[in-house]
C-alpha positions in Angstrom: 65.5 83.1 94.1 63.2 83.4 91.1 59.6 82.2 91.5 58.3 81.0 88.3 54.5 80.8 87.8 53.9 77.4 86.5 51.4 77.6 83.6 50.3 80.9 85.4 48.9 80.6 89.1 47.4 77.2 88.0 46.7 76.2 91.8 44.1 79.0 91.7 42.8 79.3 88.0 42.6 77.2 85.1 46.2 76.7 83.7 47.3 78.7 80.7 44.5 81.4 80.7 45.0 85.2 81.2 43.4 84.9 84.5 46.1 82.5 85.7 48.8 84.8 84.4 47.4 87.9 85.9 47.1 86.5 89.3 50.4 85.0 89.3 51.9 88.6 88.4 49.7 89.9 91.4 50.9 87.3 93.7 54.5 88.5 92.8 55.8 85.7 90.3 59.1 86.8 88.6 58.1 84.8 85.3 55.3 83.5 83.8 55.6 80.0 82.2 53.5 79.6 78.8 53.8 76.2 77.3 53.8 76.7 73.5 52.3 74.8 70.6 51.3 75.7 67.1 48.2 76.0 65.3 47.7 75.0 61.6 48.2 78.6 60.4 51.6 78.8 62.6 50.4 80.8 65.4 52.0 80.1 68.9 49.4 79.5 71.7 49.5 78.5 75.3 48.5 74.9 76.1 50.4 72.3 77.9 49.7 69.7 75.2 48.7 69.7 71.8 45.7 67.7 72.5 43.1 70.0 74.0 39.9 68.1 75.1 41.1 67.9 78.9 41.7 71.9 79.0 39.0 73.3 76.6 35.3 72.6 75.9 36.0 71.4 72.3 34.1 68.3 72.8 31.1 70.4 73.3 31.4 71.9 69.8 29.6 69.8 67.3 31.2 71.7 64.3 34.5 70.2 65.3 33.4 66.5 66.1 35.1 65.2 63.1 38.4 66.4 64.0 38.6 63.8 66.6 41.4 61.6 65.7 44.1 59.3 67.4 47.8 60.4 66.6 51.1 59.2 67.5 52.7 61.9 69.8 56.3 61.5 71.0 55.8 57.7 70.7 52.4 57.5 72.5 48.8 57.1 70.9 46.8 60.1 71.9 43.1 60.3 71.1 41.2 63.7 70.8 41.5 67.1 69.2 44.8 68.7 68.3 45.9 72.4 68.3 47.7 72.0 64.9 44.3 70.8 63.2 42.7 74.2 64.1 43.5 77.9 62.6 43.7 80.5 65.4 40.4 81.7 64.4 38.8 78.4 65.0 40.6 78.0 68.5 39.2 81.3 69.6 35.7 79.7 69.7 36.7 77.4 72.1 36.9 78.2 76.0 39.4 77.1 78.6 38.6 74.7 81.6 40.4 73.1 84.6 42.6 70.2 83.8 42.3 68.7 87.3 38.7 69.5 88.0 38.5 66.6 90.9 41.6 68.1 92.7 41.0 71.8 92.0 37.4 71.8 92.2 37.4 75.7 93.0 39.0 76.4 89.6 36.1 75.0 87.7 34.2 78.1 88.6 36.3 79.8 85.8 35.8 77.4 83.2 34.4 78.7 80.0 35.3 82.3 80.9 38.3 82.7 78.7 39.8 81.7 75.2 43.1 80.3 74.7 45.8 83.0 74.7 48.5 83.3 72.2 52.2 83.8 73.1 52.0 87.5 72.0 49.1 88.2 74.3 51.1 86.7 77.1 54.2 88.9 76.5 51.8 91.9 76.4 50.1 91.0 79.6 53.4 90.5 81.4 54.5 93.9 80.1 51.3 95.4 81.3 51.5 94.0 84.5 55.1 94.7 85.2 54.4 98.3 84.2 51.1 98.6 86.8 53.0 96.8 89.5 56.4 98.5 89.3 58.7 95.6 89.0 60.0 93.4 86.0 57.8 90.4 85.4 59.5 88.1 82.2 58.1 84.9 80.4 59.8 81.6 80.3 57.9 79.5 77.6 58.5 75.9 77.0 58.2 74.9 73.5 56.3 71.4 73.4 57.1 68.4 71.2 59.5 70.2 69.0 60.5 67.4 66.8 57.0 66.3 66.5 56.0 69.9 65.3 58.8 70.2 62.9 58.0 67.0 61.1 54.3 68.9 60.5 56.2 71.8 59.1 55.6 73.9 62.1 59.1 74.6 63.5 58.5 76.0 67.0 62.0 77.3 67.1 61.8 79.2 64.2 58.2 80.5 64.9 59.3 81.4 68.3 62.5 83.4 67.2 60.5 85.0 64.8 58.2 86.2 67.7 60.8 87.3 70.0 62.4 89.6 67.3 58.8 91.0 66.4 58.2 91.9 70.0 61.7 93.1 70.7 62.0 90.9 73.8 65.2 91.5 75.7 67.4 88.8 77.1 66.3 89.9 80.5 62.7 89.6 79.7 62.5 86.0 78.5 64.2 82.5 78.9 63.2 79.6 76.7 62.9 75.9 77.9 62.8 72.8 76.1 63.2 68.7 77.0 65.0 68.3 73.8 68.6 69.0 73.4 68.3 69.2 69.6 65.7 72.0 69.9 67.7 74.1 72.3 71.0 73.7 70.1 69.0 75.2 67.0 67.7 78.1 69.3 71.3 78.8 70.5 72.4 79.7 66.9 69.1 81.7 66.5 68.7 83.8 69.5 70.6 85.2 72.3 68.0 84.6 75.0 68.8 82.4 77.9 68.0 78.8 77.3 66.7 76.2 79.7 67.5 72.6 79.6 64.5 70.6 81.2 65.4 67.2 82.7 62.6 64.5 83.5 63.1 62.0 86.3 63.0 59.0 84.1 63.0 57.9 80.3 65.1 60.1 77.5 64.5 63.1 75.3 62.1 62.6 72.6 64.6 63.7 70.0 67.2 61.0 71.2 64.5 58.5 71.0 63.7 59.5 67.3 67.2 59.5 66.2 68.6 56.4 68.1 70.6 58.3 70.5 70.8 55.7 73.5 71.6 58.5 76.0 68.9 59.0 78.6 68.2 62.0 81.1 70.0 60.3 83.8 73.2 60.4 81.1 72.5 64.0 80.7 73.1 64.8 84.4 76.4 63.0 84.7 79.2 65.4 84.7 80.2 64.8 81.1 76.6 65.3 80.2 76.3 68.7 82.3 79.6 70.1 80.6 77.6 69.5 77.1 74.4 71.2 78.2 76.6 74.2 79.4 77.9 74.6 75.7 74.3 75.6 74.5 72.1 76.3 77.5 72.3 78.8 80.5 70.1 76.7 83.0 69.4 73.2 84.2 65.8 72.6 85.2 65.4 69.1 86.7 62.7 67.4 88.4 62.9 68.0 91.8 63.3 64.2 92.6 66.6 64.5 90.9 67.5 66.9 93.5 66.2 65.6 96.6 64.9 62.0 96.0 62.1 60.8 98.1 62.7 57.7 100.4 60.6 54.5 99.9 58.0 55.9 102.4 57.5 59.0 100.7 59.7 61.5 102.6 62.4 63.7 101.4 65.9 61.9 101.6 69.3 63.2 101.2 70.1 65.7 98.4 72.0 64.7 95.5 75.1 66.7 94.1 73.3 67.5 91.1 73.1 71.3 92.1 76.6 71.5 93.0 77.7 69.8 89.9 75.6 72.1 87.5 76.9 75.2 89.2 80.5 73.8 88.9 80.1 73.9 85.1 78.4 77.2 84.8 74.6 76.4 84.7 72.3 78.1 86.9 69.4 75.7 88.4 65.7 75.8 88.4 63.8 73.1 89.8 60.2 72.0 89.0 57.5 71.6 90.0 56.2 72.6 93.5 52.5 72.2 94.3 50.9 72.8 97.7 48.2 70.1 97.6 48.7 67.3 100.0 48.7 64.7 97.3 52.1 66.1 95.7 54.0 66.8 99.0 56.5 64.5 100.6 55.4 62.4 103.6 55.4 64.1 107.0 56.4 67.6 105.1 54.4 70.7 104.6 54.9 73.0 101.7 57.0 75.5 103.3 59.5 72.8 104.8 59.8 71.3 101.3 60.6 74.6 99.6 63.1 75.4 102.2 64.7 72.3 102.0 65.2 72.8 98.3 66.1 76.3 98.5 68.8 75.7 101.0 70.7 74.0 98.1 71.5 77.3 96.5 68.9 77.1 93.7 68.3 79.9 91.2 64.7 79.5 90.6 61.8 77.2 91.4 58.4 76.5 89.3 55.4 76.7 91.5 51.5 76.4 90.7 51.1 78.7 93.8 53.2 81.7 93.5 52.0 83.4 96.5 52.7 80.5 98.8 56.2 80.0 97.4 57.1 83.4 98.0 55.8 83.3 101.5 57.8 80.0 102.2 60.9 81.3 100.7 61.0 84.6 102.6 60.8 82.7 105.9 64.0 83.0 108.1 66.3 80.2 107.8 65.9 79.1 111.4 62.3 77.9 110.7 63.4 75.5 108.3 
């Protein structure tokens, strides 16, 4: 089973920083996950959101004070500073910081040490670490808000396909994720790399909401929806609550048939996101037990903030579950 380093080893270092990606590789992750957004000059950089006030020190730079603005992103009003309003050179003057300082206080020791990496730099890092460690380490980027960026004249699908070709990325080095089916359909005719349909636990894909398509994520994981996904994607990546729901008291309940049904139409299954902190765990369940409950369903991969702990749990004998 693949262990995918969610935003790098984000349980130990500020997310989407070179340090987080390097540590994830050292801890044994099979894939590094960079979320991708685009700069004003069309460069793909690694941030979970295009609004960057919570993950950089942009608010501390008076020169950029007048760029604070409110925008509508995927139907929600967001106030702050946005990647698409900065050139890469301007972004290079910022430094990354921990997104959840109250929860991950130890990560704040690394605040201000590193700049925002580009997608190219993460690919180069993965290749260096792969050579150094003597094992394959891939990248599994997620393109963020693709419909939003396309309306700005920054089509993430085309920008990413261009970089895949320029970097000579092989199909065994990269998979590409998106929550938006329209985006993955575009990519399916642009590139041969494996595609991953992300599925949230509620609501609907933003591209569906924009176009008036009445289907929700729940509809996409019905048998007909899974068959449709299998026509353009290789992997289904659902929120973990869709695989093993939690009971009213927060315990792990009984598994759904989603993994079985996805496999039946030829889709692999990667589940997100596993975090070791108590606040994210099911009631009366520790991290290794949670992971093993999911692994027993025959998953092909898990997204984890703590790759070392995920690998340790998944290597435990089945009798310890």
